[in-house]
All heavy atoms as a GROMACS GRO file, in nm:
protein
  598
    1MET      N    1   0.084  -0.118   0.000
    1MET     CA    2   0.000   0.000   0.000
    1MET      C    3   0.089   0.125   0.000
    1MET      O    4   0.189   0.131   0.069
    1MET     CB    5  -0.088  -0.002   0.124
    1MET     CG    6  -0.173   0.119   0.130
    1MET     SD    7  -0.326   0.098   0.216
    1MET     CE    8  -0.286   0.122   0.382
    2MET      N    9   0.050   0.224  -0.080
    2MET     CA   10   0.129   0.346  -0.093
    2MET      C   11   0.092   0.444   0.017
    2MET      O   12  -0.026   0.469   0.042
    2MET     CB   13   0.104   0.406  -0.230
    2MET     CG   14   0.189   0.524  -0.261
    2MET     SD   15   0.154   0.583  -0.425
    2MET     CE   16   0.293   0.516  -0.510
    3GLN      N   17   0.191   0.497   0.084
    3GLN     CA   18   0.166   0.594   0.190
    3GLN      C   19   0.161   0.735   0.131
    3GLN      O   20   0.228   0.764   0.033
    3GLN     CB   21   0.276   0.587   0.295
    3GLN     CG   22   0.275   0.457   0.370
    3GLN     CD   23   0.386   0.455   0.475
    3GLN    OE1   24   0.467   0.546   0.481
    3GLN    NE2   25   0.388   0.351   0.553
    4LYS      N   26   0.081   0.818   0.194
    4LYS     CA   27   0.073   0.957   0.149
    4LYS      C   28   0.200   1.031   0.190
    4LYS      O   29   0.247   1.017   0.302
    4LYS     CB   30  -0.048   1.027   0.210
    4LYS     CG   31  -0.179   0.979   0.154
    4LYS     CD   32  -0.290   1.062   0.209
    4LYS     CE   33  -0.422   1.015   0.152
    4LYS     NZ   34  -0.534   1.093   0.201
    5MET      N   35   0.251   1.108   0.098
    5MET     CA   36   0.368   1.187   0.127
    5MET      C   37   0.329   1.332   0.148
    5MET      O   38   0.253   1.389   0.070
    5MET     CB   39   0.466   1.182   0.008
    5MET     CG   40   0.595   1.117   0.037
    5MET     SD   41   0.683   1.094  -0.116
    5MET     CE   42   0.796   1.225  -0.103
    6HIS      N   43   0.380   1.392   0.253
    6HIS     CA   44   0.353   1.533   0.279
    6HIS      C   45   0.477   1.611   0.239
    6HIS      O   46   0.585   1.589   0.292
    6HIS     CB   47   0.321   1.557   0.427
    6HIS     CG   48   0.195   1.490   0.470
    6HIS    ND1   49   0.072   1.540   0.437
    6HIS    CD2   50   0.173   1.378   0.541
    6HIS    CE1   51  -0.022   1.462   0.487
    6HIS    NE2   52   0.037   1.362   0.550
    7ILE      N   53   0.458   1.701   0.147
    7ILE     CA   54   0.571   1.783   0.102
    7ILE      C   55   0.562   1.917   0.175
    7ILE      O   56   0.464   1.990   0.163
    7ILE     CB   57   0.565   1.804  -0.050
    7ILE    CG1   58   0.571   1.670  -0.120
    7ILE    CG2   59   0.677   1.896  -0.095
    7ILE    CD1   60   0.552   1.679  -0.270
    8HIS      N   61   0.664   1.947   0.252
    8HIS     CA   62   0.671   2.074   0.323
    8HIS      C   63   0.782   2.158   0.262
    8HIS      O   64   0.897   2.117   0.257
    8HIS     CB   65   0.700   2.052   0.472
    8HIS     CG   66   0.591   1.980   0.543
    8HIS    ND1   67   0.473   2.040   0.574
    8HIS    CD2   68   0.580   1.853   0.586
    8HIS    CE1   69   0.393   1.954   0.636
    8HIS    NE2   70   0.457   1.839   0.644
    9LEU      N   71   0.742   2.274   0.213
    9LEU     CA   72   0.840   2.365   0.157
    9LEU      C   73   0.902   2.446   0.270
    9LEU      O   74   0.830   2.498   0.355
    9LEU     CB   75   0.774   2.458   0.055
    9LEU     CG   76   0.708   2.389  -0.062
    9LEU    CD1   77   0.634   2.491  -0.148
    9LEU    CD2   78   0.810   2.316  -0.146
   10PRO      N   79   1.031   2.458   0.274
   10PRO     CA   80   1.094   2.534   0.384
   10PRO      C   81   1.056   2.682   0.376
   10PRO      O   82   1.065   2.745   0.271
   10PRO     CB   83   1.243   2.514   0.360
   10PRO     CG   84   1.257   2.467   0.221
   10PRO     CD   85   1.127   2.403   0.182
   11GLY      N   86   1.010   2.735   0.488
   11GLY     CA   87   0.973   2.876   0.494
   11GLY      C   88   0.836   2.906   0.438
   11GLY      O   89   0.792   3.020   0.440
   12ARG      N   90   0.766   2.808   0.388
   12ARG     CA   91   0.633   2.831   0.328
   12ARG      C   92   0.534   2.730   0.383
   12ARG      O   93   0.463   2.664   0.309
   12ARG     CB   94   0.640   2.818   0.176
   12ARG     CG   95   0.728   2.920   0.112
   12ARG     CD   96   0.724   2.905  -0.036
   12ARG     NE   97   0.815   3.001  -0.096
   12ARG     CZ   98   0.819   3.026  -0.223
   12ARG    NH1   99   0.741   2.963  -0.305
   12ARG    NH2  100   0.903   3.113  -0.271
   13MET      N  101   0.529   2.722   0.512
   13MET     CA  102   0.439   2.625   0.573
   13MET      C  103   0.293   2.667   0.554
   13MET      O  104   0.207   2.584   0.538
   13MET     CB  105   0.470   2.610   0.722
   13MET     CG  106   0.606   2.547   0.746
   13MET     SD  107   0.617   2.381   0.684
   13MET     CE  108   0.511   2.297   0.797
   14HIS      N  109   0.267   2.796   0.557
   14HIS     CA  110   0.130   2.845   0.543
   14HIS      C  111   0.126   2.940   0.423
   14HIS      O  112   0.137   3.060   0.438
   14HIS     CB  113   0.085   2.918   0.669
   14HIS     CG  114   0.092   2.832   0.791
   14HIS    ND1  115  -0.002   2.734   0.817
   14HIS    CD2  116   0.181   2.825   0.892
   14HIS    CE1  117   0.030   2.673   0.930
   14HIS    NE2  118   0.140   2.727   0.977
   15MET      N  119   0.108   2.883   0.307
   15MET     CA  120   0.109   2.966   0.186
   15MET      C  121  -0.015   3.053   0.174
   15MET      O  122  -0.016   3.150   0.101
   15MET     CB  123   0.125   2.877   0.063
   15MET     CG  124   0.262   2.813   0.056
   15MET     SD  125   0.285   2.716  -0.090
   15MET     CE  126   0.294   2.843  -0.213
   16HIS      N  127  -0.121   3.021   0.248
   16HIS     CA  128  -0.242   3.100   0.239
   16HIS      C  129  -0.234   3.225   0.324
   16HIS      O  130  -0.316   3.314   0.311
   16HIS     CB  131  -0.364   3.017   0.280
   16HIS     CG  132  -0.355   2.964   0.420
   16HIS    ND1  133  -0.281   2.852   0.451
   16HIS    CD2  134  -0.409   3.008   0.536
   16HIS    CE1  135  -0.290   2.830   0.581
   16HIS    NE2  136  -0.366   2.922   0.634
   17LYS      N  137  -0.136   3.233   0.416
   17LYS     CA  138  -0.120   3.350   0.500
   17LYS      C  139  -0.008   3.438   0.444
   17LYS      O  140   0.100   3.390   0.418
   17LYS     CB  141  -0.080   3.310   0.642
   17LYS     CG  142  -0.189   3.251   0.725
   17LYS     CD  143  -0.137   3.230   0.864
   17LYS     CE  144  -0.242   3.175   0.955
   17LYS     NZ  145  -0.189   3.152   1.089
   18PRO      N  146  -0.035   3.566   0.426
   18PRO     CA  147   0.072   3.653   0.379
   18PRO      C  148   0.173   3.678   0.491
   18PRO      O  149   0.137   3.688   0.608
   18PRO     CB  150   0.001   3.783   0.340
   18PRO     CG  151  -0.126   3.781   0.415
   18PRO     CD  152  -0.162   3.636   0.436
   19ASN      N  153   0.298   3.689   0.455
   19ASN     CA  154   0.403   3.718   0.552
   19ASN      C  155   0.412   3.870   0.562
   19ASN      O  156   0.479   3.937   0.483
   19ASN     CB  157   0.536   3.657   0.505
   19ASN     CG  158   0.645   3.674   0.607
   19ASN    OD1  159   0.626   3.740   0.709
   19ASN    ND2  160   0.759   3.613   0.579
   20TRP      N  161   0.342   3.926   0.660
   20TRP     CA  162   0.331   4.071   0.672
   20TRP      C  163   0.466   4.136   0.701
   20TRP      O  164   0.491   4.248   0.657
   20TRP     CB  165   0.229   4.110   0.778
   20TRP     CG  166   0.090   4.073   0.736
   20TRP    CD1  167   0.011   3.976   0.788
   20TRP    CD2  168   0.016   4.130   0.627
   20TRP    NE1  169  -0.108   3.969   0.720
   20TRP    CE2  170  -0.108   4.062   0.621
   20TRP    CE3  171   0.042   4.230   0.536
   20TRP    CZ2  172  -0.204   4.094   0.527
   20TRP    CZ3  173  -0.055   4.261   0.442
   20TRP    CH2  174  -0.177   4.194   0.438
   21HIS      N  175   0.552   4.067   0.774
   21HIS     CA  176   0.683   4.124   0.803
   21HIS      C  177   0.764   4.138   0.674
   21HIS      O  178   0.826   4.243   0.650
   21HIS     CB  179   0.759   4.038   0.904
   21HIS     CG  180   0.896   4.088   0.932
   21HIS    ND1  181   0.920   4.203   1.002
   21HIS    CD2  182   1.018   4.040   0.896
   21HIS    CE1  183   1.051   4.224   1.009
   21HIS    NE2  184   1.112   4.126   0.946
   22ALA      N  185   0.762   4.036   0.591
   22ALA     CA  186   0.835   4.042   0.464
   22ALA      C  187   0.777   4.149   0.373
   22ALA      O  188   0.852   4.221   0.305
   22ALA     CB  189   0.834   3.906   0.396
   23ILE      N  190   0.646   4.162   0.372
   23ILE     CA  191   0.581   4.265   0.290
   23ILE      C  192   0.620   4.403   0.340
   23ILE      O  193   0.652   4.493   0.260
   23ILE     CB  194   0.428   4.246   0.290
   23ILE    CG1  195   0.391   4.117   0.217
   23ILE    CG2  196   0.358   4.365   0.228
   23ILE    CD1  197   0.246   4.079   0.229
   24ARG      N  198   0.620   4.422   0.473
   24ARG     CA  199   0.655   4.551   0.531
   24ARG      C  200   0.801   4.586   0.500
   24ARG      O  201   0.833   4.700   0.466
   24ARG     CB  202   0.632   4.549   0.682
   24ARG     CG  203   0.642   4.687   0.743
   24ARG     CD  204   0.608   4.688   0.892
   24ARG     NE  205   0.500   4.598   0.928
   24ARG     CZ  206   0.511   4.501   1.020
   24ARG    NH1  207   0.622   4.483   1.086
   24ARG    NH2  208   0.407   4.424   1.048
   25VAL      N  209   0.890   4.489   0.510
   25VAL     CA  210   1.031   4.514   0.481
   25VAL      C  211   1.049   4.548   0.333
   25VAL      O  212   1.124   4.641   0.298
   25VAL     CB  213   1.118   4.390   0.520
   25VAL    CG1  214   1.258   4.402   0.465
   25VAL    CG2  215   1.120   4.374   0.671
   26HIS      N  216   0.979   4.477   0.246
   26HIS     CA  217   0.989   4.504   0.102
   26HIS      C  218   0.937   4.645   0.071
   26HIS      O  219   0.999   4.719  -0.006
   26HIS     CB  220   0.911   4.400   0.024
   26HIS     CG  221   0.917   4.419  -0.123
   26HIS    ND1  222   1.031   4.400  -0.198
   26HIS    CD2  223   0.820   4.459  -0.211
   26HIS    CE1  224   1.004   4.428  -0.324
   26HIS    NE2  225   0.879   4.463  -0.334
   27MET      N  226   0.824   4.683   0.129
   27MET     CA  227   0.768   4.817   0.107
   27MET      C  228   0.862   4.924   0.163
   27MET      O  229   0.876   5.031   0.102
   27MET     CB  230   0.630   4.828   0.171
   27MET     CG  231   0.525   4.743   0.102
   27MET     SD  232   0.496   4.789  -0.069
   27MET     CE  233   0.417   4.944  -0.047
   28ASP      N  234   0.925   4.896   0.276
   28ASP     CA  235   1.017   4.992   0.336
   28ASP      C  236   1.137   5.015   0.244
   28ASP      O  237   1.178   5.129   0.222
   28ASP     CB  238   1.063   4.941   0.473
   28ASP     CG  239   1.144   5.045   0.547
   28ASP    OD1  240   1.099   5.161   0.552
   28ASP    OD2  241   1.252   5.011   0.600
   29HIS      N  242   1.190   4.908   0.187
   29HIS     CA  243   1.301   4.922   0.093
   29HIS      C  244   1.257   4.997  -0.032
   29HIS      O  245   1.332   5.080  -0.084
   29HIS     CB  246   1.356   4.784   0.054
   29HIS     CG  247   1.436   4.719   0.161
   29HIS    ND1  248   1.557   4.765   0.203
   29HIS    CD2  249   1.410   4.610   0.238
   29HIS    CE1  250   1.604   4.689   0.298
   29HIS    NE2  251   1.516   4.593   0.322
   30MET      N  252   1.137   4.969  -0.079
   30MET     CA  253   1.089   5.032  -0.201
   30MET      C  254   1.065   5.182  -0.179
   30MET      O  255   1.100   5.264  -0.264
   30MET     CB  256   0.960   4.964  -0.248
   30MET     CG  257   0.917   5.007  -0.385
   30MET     SD  258   0.785   4.907  -0.455
   30MET     CE  259   0.654   4.930  -0.339
   31VAL      N  260   1.008   5.219  -0.064
   31VAL     CA  261   0.977   5.359  -0.037
   31VAL      C  262   1.104   5.442  -0.017
   31VAL      O  263   1.107   5.560  -0.051
   31VAL     CB  264   0.884   5.369   0.087
   31VAL    CG1  265   0.872   5.510   0.138
   31VAL    CG2  266   0.746   5.316   0.051
   32HIS      N  267   1.209   5.380   0.033
   32HIS     CA  268   1.334   5.454   0.054
   32HIS      C  269   1.424   5.456  -0.069
   32HIS      O  270   1.534   5.509  -0.064
   32HIS     CB  271   1.409   5.395   0.174
   32HIS     CG  272   1.346   5.434   0.304
   32HIS    ND1  273   1.251   5.355   0.365
   32HIS    CD2  274   1.360   5.544   0.382
   32HIS    CE1  275   1.212   5.415   0.476
   32HIS    NE2  276   1.276   5.529   0.489
   33ASP      N  277   1.377   5.403  -0.179
   33ASP     CA  278   1.453   5.404  -0.304
   33ASP      C  279   1.416   5.531  -0.382
   33ASP      O  280   1.297   5.556  -0.405
   33ASP     CB  281   1.421   5.280  -0.387
   33ASP     CG  282   1.510   5.264  -0.508
   33ASP    OD1  283   1.602   5.345  -0.525
   33ASP    OD2  284   1.487   5.170  -0.585
   34PRO      N  285   1.513   5.614  -0.420
   34PRO     CA  286   1.479   5.737  -0.493
   34PRO      C  287   1.412   5.711  -0.627
   34PRO      O  288   1.335   5.795  -0.676
   34PRO     CB  289   1.614   5.807  -0.514
   34PRO     CG  290   1.717   5.726  -0.450
   34PRO     CD  291   1.656   5.602  -0.394
   35ARG      N  292   1.438   5.597  -0.688
   35ARG     CA  293   1.372   5.567  -0.816
   35ARG      C  294   1.221   5.551  -0.800
   35ARG      O  295   1.144   5.583  -0.890
   35ARG     CB  296   1.430   5.440  -0.877
   35ARG     CG  297   1.576   5.456  -0.918
   35ARG     CD  298   1.632   5.326  -0.966
   35ARG     NE  299   1.634   5.232  -0.854
   35ARG     CZ  300   1.675   5.108  -0.863
   35ARG    NH1  301   1.715   5.060  -0.978
   35ARG    NH2  302   1.675   5.030  -0.757
   36PHE      N  303   1.179   5.502  -0.683
   36PHE     CA  304   1.035   5.488  -0.656
   36PHE      C  305   0.968   5.625  -0.659
   36PHE      O  306   0.863   5.642  -0.722
   36PHE     CB  307   1.015   5.420  -0.521
   36PHE     CG  308   0.872   5.419  -0.475
   36PHE    CD1  309   0.781   5.331  -0.529
   36PHE    CD2  310   0.829   5.507  -0.376
   36PHE    CE1  311   0.649   5.330  -0.487
   36PHE    CE2  312   0.697   5.505  -0.333
   36PHE     CZ  313   0.608   5.418  -0.388
   37TRP      N  314   1.028   5.723  -0.592
   37TRP     CA  315   0.968   5.856  -0.587
   37TRP      C  316   0.975   5.926  -0.722
   37TRP      O  317   0.886   6.004  -0.757
   37TRP     CB  318   1.033   5.939  -0.476
   37TRP     CG  319   1.000   5.882  -0.343
   37TRP    CD1  320   1.085   5.821  -0.258
   37TRP    CD2  321   0.870   5.875  -0.284
   37TRP    NE1  322   1.016   5.778  -0.146
   37TRP    CE2  323   0.884   5.809  -0.159
   37TRP    CE3  324   0.744   5.919  -0.322
   37TRP    CZ2  325   0.776   5.786  -0.075
   37TRP    CZ3  326   0.636   5.895  -0.237
   37TRP    CH2  327   0.654   5.829  -0.116
   38ALA      N  328   1.079   5.897  -0.800
   38ALA     CA  329   1.084   5.953  -0.936
   38ALA      C  330   0.971   5.896  -1.021
   38ALA      O  331   0.908   5.969  -1.098
   38ALA     CB  332   1.221   5.924  -0.998
   39ALA      N  333   0.946   5.767  -1.008
   39ALA     CA  334   0.837   5.704  -1.084
   39ALA      C  335   0.702   5.759  -1.039
   39ALA      O  336   0.614   5.785  -1.123
   39ALA     CB  337   0.842   5.553  -1.068
   40VAL      N  338   0.684   5.778  -0.910
   40VAL     CA  339   0.559   5.836  -0.859
   40VAL      C  340   0.540   5.977  -0.914
   40VAL      O  341   0.430   6.014  -0.956
   40VAL     CB  342   0.556   5.834  -0.705
   40VAL    CG1  343   0.441   5.917  -0.650
   40VAL    CG2  344   0.547   5.692  -0.653
   41ALA      N  345   0.648   6.056  -0.914
   41ALA     CA  346   0.638   6.193  -0.966
   41ALA      C  347   0.602   6.194  -1.115
   41ALA      O  348   0.520   6.274  -1.158
   41ALA     CB  349   0.770   6.266  -0.943
   42LEU      N  350   0.662   6.103  -1.193
   42LEU     CA  351   0.628   6.096  -1.335
   42LEU      C  352   0.483   6.057  -1.358
   42LEU      O  353   0.415   6.114  -1.444
   42LEU     CB  354   0.721   5.996  -1.406
   42LEU     CG  355   0.861   6.046  -1.436
   42LEU    CD1  356   0.946   5.934  -1.494
   42LEU    CD2  357   0.855   6.162  -1.534
   43VAL      N  358   0.434   5.962  -1.282
   43VAL     CA  359   0.294   5.919  -1.295
   43VAL      C  360   0.201   6.035  -1.260
   43VAL      O  361   0.101   6.061  -1.330
   43VAL     CB  362   0.267   5.795  -1.208
   43VAL    CG1  363   0.118   5.767  -1.197
   43VAL    CG2  364   0.340   5.674  -1.264
   44VAL      N  365   0.233   6.107  -1.153
   44VAL     CA  366   0.148   6.222  -1.113
   44VAL      C  367   0.152   6.330  -1.220
   44VAL      O  368   0.047   6.387  -1.256
   44VAL     CB  369   0.194   6.276  -0.975
   44VAL    CG1  370   0.130   6.410  -0.945
   44VAL    CG2  371   0.161   6.176  -0.866
   45LEU      N  372   0.270   6.362  -1.273
   45LEU     CA  373   0.279   6.466  -1.376
   45LEU      C  374   0.204   6.427  -1.503
   45LEU      O  375   0.131   6.509  -1.560
   45LEU     CB  376   0.426   6.495  -1.408
   45LEU     CG  377   0.501   6.574  -1.302
   45LEU    CD1  378   0.648   6.585  -1.340
   45LEU    CD2  379   0.440   6.711  -1.285
   46PHE      N  380   0.220   6.303  -1.547
   46PHE     CA  381   0.146   6.260  -1.666
   46PHE      C  382  -0.004   6.260  -1.640
   46PHE      O  383  -0.083   6.297  -1.727
   46PHE     CB  384   0.191   6.121  -1.712
   46PHE     CG  385   0.319   6.123  -1.790
   46PHE    CD1  386   0.426   6.046  -1.751
   46PHE    CD2  387   0.331   6.202  -1.903
   46PHE    CE1  388   0.544   6.048  -1.822
   46PHE    CE2  389   0.448   6.204  -1.976
   46PHE     CZ  390   0.556   6.127  -1.935
   47GLY      N  391  -0.045   6.220  -1.521
   47GLY     CA  392  -0.187   6.224  -1.486
   47GLY      C  393  -0.242   6.365  -1.488
   47GLY      O  394  -0.352   6.391  -1.537
   48LEU      N  395  -0.164   6.460  -1.434
   48LEU     CA  396  -0.208   6.599  -1.435
   48LEU      C  397  -0.214   6.656  -1.577
   48LEU      O  398  -0.305   6.732  -1.610
   48LEU     CB  399  -0.114   6.684  -1.349
   48LEU     CG  400  -0.128   6.666  -1.198
   48LEU    CD1  401  -0.020   6.744  -1.125
   48LEU    CD2  402  -0.266   6.710  -1.153
   49MET      N  403  -0.119   6.616  -1.661
   49MET     CA  404  -0.122   6.662  -1.801
   49MET      C  405  -0.245   6.608  -1.873
   49MET      O  406  -0.312   6.680  -1.947
   49MET     CB  407   0.005   6.620  -1.874
   49MET     CG  408   0.127   6.698  -1.831
   49MET     SD  409   0.280   6.674  -1.921
   49MET     CE  410   0.271   6.516  -1.991
   50ILE      N  411  -0.277   6.481  -1.851
   50ILE     CA  412  -0.395   6.422  -1.915
   50ILE      C  413  -0.522   6.487  -1.862
   50ILE      O  414  -0.614   6.519  -1.940
   50ILE     CB  415  -0.395   6.270  -1.894
   50ILE    CG1  416  -0.282   6.206  -1.973
   50ILE    CG2  417  -0.530   6.209  -1.932
   50ILE    CD1  418  -0.259   6.060  -1.940
   51LEU      N  419  -0.529   6.508  -1.731
   51LEU     CA  420  -0.647   6.571  -1.672
   51LEU      C  421  -0.664   6.713  -1.723
   51LEU      O  422  -0.776   6.756  -1.755
   51LEU     CB  423  -0.635   6.569  -1.519
   51LEU     CG  424  -0.753   6.623  -1.442
   51LEU    CD1  425  -0.874   6.531  -1.462
   51LEU    CD2  426  -0.719   6.633  -1.294
   52THR      N  427  -0.555   6.788  -1.733
   52THR     CA  428  -0.562   6.925  -1.785
   52THR      C  429  -0.608   6.925  -1.931
   52THR      O  430  -0.689   7.010  -1.971
   52THR     CB  431  -0.424   6.992  -1.774
   52THR    OG1  432  -0.383   6.988  -1.638
   52THR    CG2  433  -0.430   7.136  -1.821
   53THR      N  434  -0.560   6.832  -2.009
   53THR     CA  435  -0.600   6.823  -2.150
   53THR      C  436  -0.749   6.793  -2.161
   53THR      O  437  -0.820   6.853  -2.242
   53THR     CB  438  -0.520   6.714  -2.222
   53THR    OG1  439  -0.381   6.744  -2.208
   53THR    CG2  440  -0.556   6.707  -2.368
   54ILE      N  441  -0.797   6.701  -2.079
   54ILE     CA  442  -0.938   6.665  -2.085
   54ILE      C  443  -1.026   6.781  -2.040
   54ILE      O  444  -1.128   6.813  -2.103
   54ILE     CB  445  -0.964   6.539  -2.000
   54ILE    CG1  446  -0.899   6.418  -2.065
   54ILE    CG2  447  -1.113   6.517  -1.979
   54ILE    CD1  448  -0.901   6.294  -1.978
   55LEU      N  449  -0.988   6.847  -1.932
   55LEU     CA  450  -1.071   6.954  -1.878
   55LEU      C  451  -1.063   7.082  -1.961
   55LEU      O  452  -1.155   7.164  -1.958
   55LEU     CB  453  -1.031   6.983  -1.733
   55LEU     CG  454  -1.062   6.872  -1.634
   55LEU    CD1  455  -1.013   6.909  -1.495
   55LEU    CD2  456  -1.210   6.840  -1.632
   56SER      N  457  -0.954   7.104  -2.034
   56SER     CA  458  -0.942   7.227  -2.113
   56SER      C  459  -1.000   7.213  -2.253
   56SER      O  460  -1.003   7.310  -2.327
   56SER     CB  461  -0.795   7.269  -2.122
   56SER     OG  462  -0.724   7.173  -2.198
   57ASN      N  463  -1.046   7.094  -2.289
   57ASN     CA  464  -1.104   7.073  -2.421
   57ASN      C  465  -1.242   7.139  -2.426
   57ASN      O  466  -1.331   7.104  -2.349
   57ASN     CB  467  -1.114   6.924  -2.450
   57ASN     CG  468  -1.159   6.898  -2.592
   57ASN    OD1  469  -1.163   6.989  -2.673
   57ASN    ND2  470  -1.192   6.774  -2.620
   58ASP      N  471  -1.259   7.234  -2.516
   58ASP     CA  472  -1.387   7.302  -2.532
   58ASP      C  473  -1.464   7.231  -2.642
   58ASP      O  474  -1.441   7.254  -2.762
   58ASP     CB  475  -1.364   7.450  -2.566
   58ASP     CG  476  -1.494   7.528  -2.565
   58ASP    OD1  477  -1.594   7.476  -2.512
   58ASP    OD2  478  -1.494   7.640  -2.618
   59SER      N  479  -1.556   7.145  -2.604
   59SER     CA  480  -1.629   7.066  -2.702
   59SER      C  481  -1.736   7.148  -2.775
   59SER      O  482  -1.786   7.106  -2.878
   59SER     CB  483  -1.693   6.945  -2.635
   59SER     OG  484  -1.784   6.988  -2.536
   60SER      N  485  -1.774   7.267  -2.725
   60SER     CA  486  -1.876   7.346  -2.792
   60SER      C  487  -1.817   7.432  -2.903
   60SER      O  488  -1.890   7.486  -2.985
   60SER     CB  489  -1.947   7.436  -2.690
   60SER     OG  490  -1.854   7.528  -2.635
   61ALA      N  491  -1.685   7.449  -2.908
   61ALA     CA  492  -1.623   7.530  -3.012
   61ALA      C  493  -1.622   7.453  -3.144
   61ALA      O  494  -1.596   7.334  -3.147
   61ALA     CB  495  -1.481   7.566  -2.973
   62PRO      N  496  -1.650   7.522  -3.255
   62PRO     CA  497  -1.645   7.453  -3.385
   62PRO      C  498  -1.501   7.418  -3.422
   62PRO      O  499  -1.408   7.494  -3.396
   62PRO     CB  500  -1.705   7.555  -3.482
   62PRO     CG  501  -1.686   7.686  -3.416
   62PRO     CD  502  -1.689   7.661  -3.267
   63VAL      N  503  -1.488   7.306  -3.484
   63VAL     CA  504  -1.355   7.259  -3.522
   63VAL      C  505  -1.327   7.306  -3.665
   63VAL      O  506  -1.404   7.280  -3.756
   63VAL     CB  507  -1.347   7.105  -3.515
   63VAL    CG1  508  -1.210   7.057  -3.559
   63VAL    CG2  509  -1.378   7.059  -3.374
   64ASN      N  510  -1.217   7.379  -3.683
   64ASN     CA  511  -1.180   7.430  -3.815
   64ASN      C  512  -1.098   7.323  -3.884
   64ASN      O  513  -0.982   7.298  -3.848
   64ASN     CB  514  -1.101   7.560  -3.801
   64ASN     CG  515  -1.074   7.623  -3.935
   64ASN    OD1  516  -1.123   7.577  -4.037
   64ASN    ND2  517  -0.994   7.728  -3.935
   65MET      N  518  -1.153   7.261  -3.986
   65MET     CA  519  -1.086   7.154  -4.058
   65MET      C  520  -1.034   7.199  -4.194
   65MET      O  521  -1.004   7.119  -4.279
   65MET     CB  522  -1.180   7.034  -4.077
   65MET     CG  523  -1.223   6.970  -3.948
   65MET     SD  524  -1.087   6.902  -3.856
   65MET     CE  525  -1.045   6.762  -3.955
   66THR      N  526  -1.024   7.332  -4.216
   66THR     CA  527  -0.974   7.384  -4.344
   66THR      C  528  -0.823   7.361  -4.348
   66THR      O  529  -0.751   7.404  -4.258
   66THR     CB  530  -1.004   7.534  -4.355
   66THR    OG1  531  -1.142   7.556  -4.328
   66THR    CG2  532  -0.969   7.585  -4.494
   67PRO      N  533  -0.774   7.298  -4.454
   67PRO     CA  534  -0.630   7.276  -4.461
   67PRO      C  535  -0.555   7.406  -4.484
   67PRO      O  536  -0.604   7.497  -4.550
   67PRO     CB  537  -0.613   7.180  -4.579
   67PRO     CG  538  -0.737   7.195  -4.658
   67PRO     CD  539  -0.846   7.237  -4.565
   68PHE      N  540  -0.438   7.415  -4.431
   68PHE     CA  541  -0.355   7.533  -4.445
   68PHE      C  542  -0.256   7.512  -4.558
   68PHE      O  543  -0.183   7.413  -4.561
   68PHE     CB  544  -0.281   7.560  -4.313
   68PHE     CG  545  -0.184   7.673  -4.321
   68PHE    CD1  546  -0.228   7.803  -4.328
   68PHE    CD2  547  -0.047   7.649  -4.321
   68PHE    CE1  548  -0.139   7.909  -4.336
   68PHE    CE2  549   0.042   7.754  -4.329
   68PHE     CZ  550  -0.003   7.884  -4.335
   69ASN      N  551  -0.254   7.604  -4.652
   69ASN     CA  552  -0.164   7.595  -4.765
   69ASN      C  553  -0.037   7.672  -4.730
   69ASN      O  554  -0.039   7.795  -4.722
   69ASN     CB  555  -0.229   7.651  -4.891
   69ASN     CG  556  -0.145   7.631  -5.014
   69ASN    OD1  557  -0.037   7.569  -5.007
   69ASN    ND2  558  -0.190   7.684  -5.127
   70PRO      N  559   0.077   7.606  -4.712
   70PRO     CA  560   0.198   7.678  -4.674
   70PRO      C  561   0.255   7.762  -4.786
   70PRO      O  562   0.335   7.854  -4.761
   70PRO     CB  563   0.296   7.567  -4.635
   70PRO     CG  564   0.247   7.446  -4.704
   70PRO     CD  565   0.098   7.461  -4.718
   71TYR      N  566   0.217   7.736  -4.913
   71TYR     CA  567   0.268   7.813  -5.028
   71TYR      C  568   0.159   7.906  -5.078
   71TYR      O  569   0.095   7.882  -5.179
   71TYR     CB  570   0.312   7.716  -5.138
   71TYR     CG  571   0.416   7.618  -5.092
   71TYR    CD1  572   0.385   7.484  -5.074
   71TYR    CD2  573   0.546   7.660  -5.064
   71TYR    CE1  574   0.478   7.395  -5.030
   71TYR    CE2  575   0.641   7.570  -5.018
   71TYR     CZ  576   0.607   7.437  -5.002
   71TYR     OH  577   0.700   7.350  -4.958
   72TRP      N  578   0.138   8.012  -5.004
   72TRP     CA  579   0.035   8.108  -5.041
   72TRP      C  580   0.085   8.192  -5.157
   72TRP      O  581   0.197   8.241  -5.155
   72TRP     CB  582   0.001   8.196  -4.922
   72TRP     CG  583  -0.123   8.278  -4.943
   72TRP    CD1  584  -0.128   8.409  -4.972
   72TRP    CD2  585  -0.256   8.232  -4.937
   72TRP    NE1  586  -0.255   8.451  -4.984
   72TRP    CE2  587  -0.339   8.343  -4.964
   72TRP    CE3  588  -0.316   8.108  -4.915
   72TRP    CZ2  589  -0.476   8.336  -4.967
   72TRP    CZ3  590  -0.453   8.103  -4.917
   72TRP    CH2  591  -0.532   8.214  -4.944
   73PRO      N  592   0.001   8.210  -5.262
   73PRO     CA  593   0.048   8.284  -5.380
   73PRO      C  594   0.070   8.431  -5.354
   73PRO      O  595   0.027   8.496  -5.274
   73PRO     CB  596  -0.060   8.263  -5.483
   73PRO     CG  597  -0.175   8.202  -5.417
   73PRO     CD  598  -0.130   8.156  -5.284
   0.00000   0.00000   0.00000
């Protein structure tokens, strides 16, 4: 008769529980990295540029679709 084998992974006895200490340490390292804050600043600036573009669009103004001739006689 075959016996059941229990496979225990070292350090991962409870895979359903998050390791909050490891997560906290990882977040602490990430927050103290200057590249993280540079990326956050870029995301905020791009978001503000997109928001400004959306809010400054005047949809009631007529759109002038007349082509411009650069070689005016």
